[in-house]
C-alpha positions in Angstrom: 18.7 -110.4 -139.1 14.9 -110.9 -139.2 15.1 -112.4 -142.7 17.7 -115.0 -141.5 15.5 -115.8 -138.5 12.4 -116.2 -140.7 14.3 -118.5 -143.0 15.5 -120.6 -140.1 12.0 -120.9 -138.7 10.6 -122.0 -142.1 13.4 -124.5 -142.5 12.9 -126.0 -139.1 9.1 -126.2 -139.7 9.8 -128.1 -142.9 12.2 -130.5 -141.2 9.7 -131.2 -138.4 6.9 -131.8 -141.0 9.1 -134.3 -142.9 10.1 -136.2 -139.8 6.5 -136.2 -138.5 5.1 -137.3 -141.9 7.6 -140.2 -142.1 6.8 -141.3 -138.5 3.0 -141.4 -139.0 3.0 -142.5 -142.7 1.5 -139.4 -144.1 1.7 -139.0 -147.9 3.9 -139.5 -149.8 5.3 -142.2 -147.5 1.9 -144.0 -147.2 1.7 -144.1 -151.0 5.1 -145.7 -151.2 4.2 -148.3 -148.7 1.0 -149.2 -150.6 2.9 -149.2 -153.9 5.5 -151.6 -152.4 2.9 -153.9 -151.0 1.2 -154.2 -154.4 4.5 -154.9 -156.2 6.7 -157.2 -154.1 10.3 -157.8 -155.2 10.7 -160.5 -157.9 13.7 -162.6 -158.7 15.4 -162.9 -162.2 13.4 -165.9 -163.2 10.0 -164.3 -162.5 11.2 -161.1 -164.2 12.1 -163.0 -167.4 8.9 -164.9 -167.3 7.0 -161.5 -167.4 9.1 -160.1 -170.2 8.1 -160.4 -173.8 9.2 -163.8 -175.2 11.2 -162.2 -178.1 13.5 -160.3 -175.7 17.0 -161.6 -175.1 17.2 -162.7 -171.4 20.8 -161.5 -170.9 20.0 -158.1 -172.3 16.9 -157.8 -170.2 18.7 -158.6 -167.0 21.7 -156.3 -167.8 19.3 -153.4 -168.5 17.4 -154.1 -165.2 20.7 -154.1 -163.3 21.9 -150.9 -164.9 18.6 -149.1 -164.1 18.8 -150.4 -160.5 22.4 -149.1 -160.1 21.5 -145.7 -161.6 18.5 -145.3 -159.3 20.2 -146.8 -156.2 17.5 -149.5 -155.7 17.6 -153.3 -155.6 17.1 -154.9 -159.0 14.4 -157.2 -157.5 12.2 -154.2 -157.0 12.0 -153.5 -160.8 9.2 -155.2 -162.7 9.0 -155.4 -166.5 5.8 -153.4 -166.6 7.0 -150.5 -164.4 6.8 -147.1 -166.1 9.5 -144.4 -165.7 7.2 -142.7 -163.2 7.0 -145.9 -161.1 10.8 -146.2 -161.1 11.1 -142.5 -160.1 8.7 -143.2 -157.3 10.7 -146.2 -156.1 14.0 -144.2 -156.3 12.6 -141.3 -154.3 11.1 -143.5 -151.6 
């Protein structure tokens, strides 16, 4: 009985911490906000302009849309120079 009660208290403390952290922009939420401010969404034309010139435009946009669908984010948030870690950060935010 005490083990169950202890787990419940730990779980509630974790939930309270997460909601408090989100409300007051403590990390990691503050990091996500700064990341999004430095990299605003870009449209398809800007995305293609930043891509290498030898890349097929249709393929680049298809890959961008597939990645956005898999991660559950808007395609406009994906930049050509994002690393996989950047994309994971966007998806978790």
